[in-house]
ROGUVO-113183 format. One record per residue: x, y, z of N, C-alpha, C in turn; residue in one letter. Coordinates in steps of 0.1 Angstrom, whole numbers, padded with zeros to 4 digits, always signed. Layout:
REM residues N
XYZXYZXYZa
...
//
This chain:
REM residues 84
-0426+0172-0123-0420+0170-0110-0427+0174-0100x
-0430+0165-0091-0436+0171-0082-0433+0180-0071x
-0438+0191-0069-0432+0202-0065-0425+0198-0043x
-0438+0191-0040-0439+0186-0024-0442+0178-0024x
-0435+0167-0015-0442+0156-0009-0439+0156+0005x
-0451+0150+0012-0447+0147+0024-0444+0129+0030x
-0436+0129+0043-0434+0119+0047-0439+0113+0056x
-0448+0110+0064-0453+0107+0079-0443+0091+0085x
-0440+0098+0098-0438+0081+0108-0422+0079+0104x
-0412+0090+0100-0398+0087+0099-0395+0079+0109x
-0390+0071+0115-0386+0066+0121-0370+0075+0130x
-0367+0078+0142-0363+0085+0144-0347+0080+0139x
-0342+0067+0138-0332+0059+0135-0327+0069+0123x
-0341+0070+0109-0336+0071+0095-0337+0087+0096x
-0344+0096+0108-0340+0111+0105-0327+0112+0110x
-0320+0109+0123-0306+0109+0125-0297+0108+0113x
-0298+0099+0106-0288+0092+0097-0290+0103+0084x
-0304+0104+0084-0304+0117+0072-0294+0128+0075x
-0299+0135+0084-0296+0145+0092-0275+0146+0090x
-0271+0133+0096-0259+0130+0099-0256+0128+0083x
-0258+0124+0072-0251+0127+0063-0254+0139+0053x
-0262+0144+0056-0268+0159+0051-0257+0167+0058x
-0251+0169+0071-0243+0177+0073-0226+0172+0076x
-0226+0164+0070-0213+0157+0067-0212+0159+0051x
-0219+0158+0045-0217+0160+0028-0224+0180+0028x
-0228+0186+0035-0225+0200+0037-0236+0203+0026x
-0244+0194+0021-0257+0192+0017-0271+0192+0025x
-0282+0200+0017-0295+0200+0024-0302+0186+0029x
-0312+0187+0036-0316+0171+0040-0326+0172+0028x
-0330+0178+0020-0342+0172+0008-0330+0169-0001x
-0315+0176-0004-0309+0167-0017-0304+0155-0014x
-0296+0151-0002-0293+0139+0004-0308+0134-0001x
-0318+0133+0008-0329+0125+0008-0333+0122-0006x
-0333+0128-0017-0339+0130-0033-0326+0120-0035x
-0312+0116-0032-0304+0115-0044-0305+0101-0035x
-0308+0093-0020-0310+0085-0019-0321+0075-0021x
-0332+0084-0023-0345+0075-0029-0339+0072-0042x
-0333+0084-0049-0333+0080-0066-0321+0069-0067x
-0309+0066-0059-0303+0056-0059-0308+0042-0057x
-0320+0044-0043-0322+0032-0039-0335+0024-0050x
-0342+0034-0058-0349+0028-0069-0348+0032-0083x
-0331+0033-0082-0323+0028-0097-0323+0038-0106x
-0332+0050-0101-0336+0061-0113-0323+0072-0109x
-0314+0074-0102-0303+0081-0104-0298+0085-0121x
-0294+0096-0118-0287+0099-0133-0276+0093-0128x
-0273+0087-0146-0261+0079-0151-0247+0092-0154x
-0253+0102-0150-0235+0114-0157-0237+0120-0147x
-0241+0110-0131-0235+0123-0121-0221+0127-0121x
-0216+0137-0115-0204+0141-0111-0199+0133-0104x
-0190+0126-0104-0177+0120-0095-0165+0129-0088x
-0164+0132-0073-0155+0144-0075-0141+0132-0067x
-0137+0125-0072-0123+0118-0079-0122+0117-0087x
-0108+0106-0088-0103+0105-0098-0099+0090-0100x
-0107+0080-0095-0107+0068-0092-0111+0063-0106x
-0118+0066-0116-0123+0057-0130-0108+0064-0133x
-0098+0075-0130-0085+0073-0138-0070+0065-0135x
-0070+0066-0119-0064+0058-0119-0068+0046-0103x
-0080+0046-0104-0082+0034-0094-0076+0033-0083x
-0077+0021-0072-0083+0022-0056-0070+0008-0057x
-0062+0011-0045-0054+0003-0034-0061-0006-0027x
-0058-0020-0027-0063-0026-0018-0055-0026-0006x
-0059-0033+0005-0043-0030+0014-0031-0036+0015x
-0031-0051+0003-0019-0057-0003-0015-0049-0009x
-0015-0045-0017-0011-0032-0027-0004-0023-0021x
-0012-0016-0012-0007-0005-0005+0007-0010+0001x
+0006-0022+0007+0015-0027+0015+0026-0031+0005x
+0026-0034-0005+0037-0039-0013+0047-0022-0014x
+0033-0014-0021+0040-0003-0026+0052+0005-0012x
+0045+0006-0003+0056+0012+0013+0068+0005+0010x
+0068-0010+0012+0079-0017+0012+0088-0013-0003x
+0082-0013-0013+0093-0011-0021+0097+0004-0029x
+0091+0016-0020+0096+0029-0021+0100+0029-0008x
+0104+0022+0004+0112+0026+0016+0126+0031+0013x
+0134+0029+0004+0146+0033+0003+0150+0045-0004x
+0134+0048-0008+0132+0064-0010+0132+0076+0004x
+0130+0067+0017+0132+0074+0031+0145+0078+0030x
+0155+0070+0026+0165+0065+0032+0180+0080+0029x
+0189+0086+0038+0195+0096+0037+0207+0095+0035x
+0217+0099+0025+0229+0092+0022+0239+0100+0028x
+0242+0095+0039+0252+0109+0048+0263+0112+0041x
+0270+0106+0029+0280+0116+0021+0274+0123+0014x
+0266+0128+0008+0259+0131+0004+0255+0147+0010x
+0255+0148+0022+0253+0149+0029+0260+0163+0040x
+0270+0156+0036+0283+0160+0048+0288+0174+0044x
//
């Protein structure tokens, strides 16, 4: 593993985007840069931990969400006879 590498003439827009991503993710500029380079070069680790449950539960698109909300709308109704 190389211990250090210097990059020169990094465009301002790239620097700003890297710093923004590092700040938003709460990670170092170095780690964000390594991850992005690894992904771009196709050498990222396949066993990287994911921080979500998307593999288990999947994701809904806008139409599926709309259908779900429509189908569960009755659960929000309050029956006055039960609460009198």
